[in-house]
KOLTI-885827 format. One record per residue (C-alpha): x, y, z. Coordinates in nm, 2 decimals. Last residue first. Example, Ala and Ser with C-alpha at 12.3 -4.5 7.8 and 13.67 -1.06 7.14 Angstrom:
BEGIN
<rec <1.37,-0.11,0.71>>
<rec <1.23,-0.45,0.78>>
END
This chain:
BEGIN
<rec <0.35,0.66,-0.97>>
<rec <0.00,0.80,-1.00>>
<rec <-0.11,0.51,-1.21>>
<rec <0.03,0.26,-0.96>>
<rec <-0.16,0.45,-0.68>>
<rec <-0.48,0.42,-0.88>>
<rec <-0.42,0.05,-0.95>>
<rec <-0.34,-0.02,-0.58>>
<rec <-0.65,0.17,-0.46>>
<rec <-0.86,-0.01,-0.72>>
<rec <-0.74,-0.35,-0.61>>
<rec <-0.78,-0.29,-0.24>>
<rec <-1.12,-0.13,-0.28>>
<rec <-1.24,-0.41,-0.50>>
<rec <-1.12,-0.68,-0.26>>
<rec <-1.25,-0.50,0.05>>
<rec <-1.60,-0.47,-0.11>>
<rec <-1.60,-0.83,-0.24>>
<rec <-1.50,-0.96,0.11>>
<rec <-1.75,-0.75,0.30>>
<rec <-2.08,-0.92,0.23>>
<rec <-1.98,-1.28,0.17>>
<rec <-1.73,-1.26,0.46>>
<rec <-2.00,-1.11,0.69>>
<rec <-2.23,-1.40,0.60>>
<rec <-1.96,-1.66,0.64>>
<rec <-1.86,-1.54,0.99>>
<rec <-1.50,-1.46,1.03>>
<rec <-1.52,-1.09,0.96>>
<rec <-1.45,-0.95,1.31>>
<rec <-1.20,-1.22,1.40>>
<rec <-0.97,-1.14,1.11>>
<rec <-0.79,-1.45,0.97>>
<rec <-1.05,-1.51,0.70>>
<rec <-1.05,-1.14,0.60>>
<rec <-0.67,-1.13,0.58>>
<rec <-0.65,-1.45,0.38>>
<rec <-0.92,-1.35,0.14>>
<rec <-0.76,-1.01,0.08>>
<rec <-0.42,-1.17,0.02>>
<rec <-0.58,-1.42,-0.22>>
<rec <-0.77,-1.17,-0.42>>
<rec <-0.49,-0.91,-0.43>>
<rec <-0.25,-1.18,-0.56>>
<rec <-0.49,-1.28,-0.83>>
<rec <-0.56,-0.93,-0.96>>
<rec <-0.19,-0.82,-0.92>>
<rec <-0.07,-1.12,-1.13>>
<rec <0.31,-1.20,-1.09>>
<rec <0.28,-1.39,-0.76>>
<rec <-0.01,-1.61,-0.89>>
<rec <0.18,-1.68,-1.20>>
<rec <0.48,-1.77,-0.99>>
<rec <0.27,-2.00,-0.77>>
<rec <0.11,-2.18,-1.07>>
<rec <0.44,-2.24,-1.23>>
<rec <0.67,-2.08,-1.48>>
<rec <1.02,-2.03,-1.32>>
<rec <1.21,-1.80,-1.56>>
<rec <0.93,-1.60,-1.70>>
<rec <0.70,-1.59,-1.39>>
<rec <0.99,-1.52,-1.16>>
<rec <1.12,-1.24,-1.38>>
<rec <0.78,-1.09,-1.41>>
<rec <0.75,-1.09,-1.03>>
<rec <1.09,-0.92,-1.00>>
<rec <1.00,-0.64,-1.24>>
<rec <1.12,-0.64,-1.60>>
<rec <1.23,-0.31,-1.74>>
<rec <1.58,-0.42,-1.85>>
<rec <1.44,-0.73,-2.03>>
<rec <1.65,-1.02,-2.15>>
<rec <2.03,-0.99,-2.10>>
<rec <2.08,-0.72,-1.83>>
<rec <1.75,-0.77,-1.65>>
<rec <1.79,-1.15,-1.66>>
<rec <2.15,-1.12,-1.52>>
<rec <2.02,-0.91,-1.23>>
<rec <1.74,-1.15,-1.16>>
<rec <1.98,-1.45,-1.17>>
<rec <2.21,-1.28,-0.93>>
<rec <1.92,-1.19,-0.69>>
<rec <1.78,-1.55,-0.68>>
<rec <1.55,-1.46,-0.39>>
<rec <1.69,-1.74,-0.17>>
<rec <2.05,-1.69,-0.29>>
<rec <2.04,-1.31,-0.21>>
<rec <1.85,-1.39,0.11>>
<rec <2.13,-1.61,0.23>>
<rec <2.41,-1.38,0.13>>
<rec <2.25,-1.08,0.31>>
<rec <2.10,-0.77,0.15>>
<rec <1.84,-0.93,-0.08>>
<rec <1.52,-0.82,0.10>>
<rec <1.52,-0.45,0.01>>
<rec <1.70,-0.47,-0.31>>
<rec <1.50,-0.78,-0.41>>
<rec <1.18,-0.58,-0.34>>
<rec <1.27,-0.32,-0.60>>
<rec <0.94,-0.14,-0.59>>
<rec <0.64,-0.15,-0.83>>
<rec <0.50,-0.50,-0.81>>
<rec <0.61,-0.62,-0.47>>
<rec <0.64,-0.28,-0.29>>
<rec <0.31,-0.15,-0.43>>
<rec <0.14,-0.48,-0.36>>
<rec <0.28,-0.49,0.00>>
<rec <0.15,-0.14,0.07>>
<rec <-0.19,-0.23,-0.07>>
<rec <-0.21,-0.54,0.15>>
<rec <-0.09,-0.33,0.45>>
<rec <-0.38,-0.09,0.39>>
<rec <-0.61,-0.39,0.40>>
<rec <-0.48,-0.48,0.74>>
<rec <-0.53,-0.12,0.86>>
<rec <-0.89,-0.13,0.74>>
<rec <-0.95,-0.47,0.90>>
<rec <-0.83,-0.33,1.24>>
<rec <-1.09,-0.04,1.22>>
END
């Protein structure tokens, strides 16, 4: 049951990250505004692309492997699901990981995409 709740947290994070204004949530203090480049993001939205999300901004302004990973729902879902499944005691064995990881990954990604479509 614990793995299901952890996978629900992955979906929740994906919705917040890709479809919510995460910088508004996290960028309330001066330190986090600088850390998350809130001023640059706001300027980018005004000058370049008004509909750009924060992950798209990161990928466009700071192109690197990490920002590409953070701006791709398929990639980010894969790595978050793998991390959660490896850190969970119930699914730590390699055989269980090989059996359950693809199922959790597909369920997480499809659930996120369905919710995104509904929004």
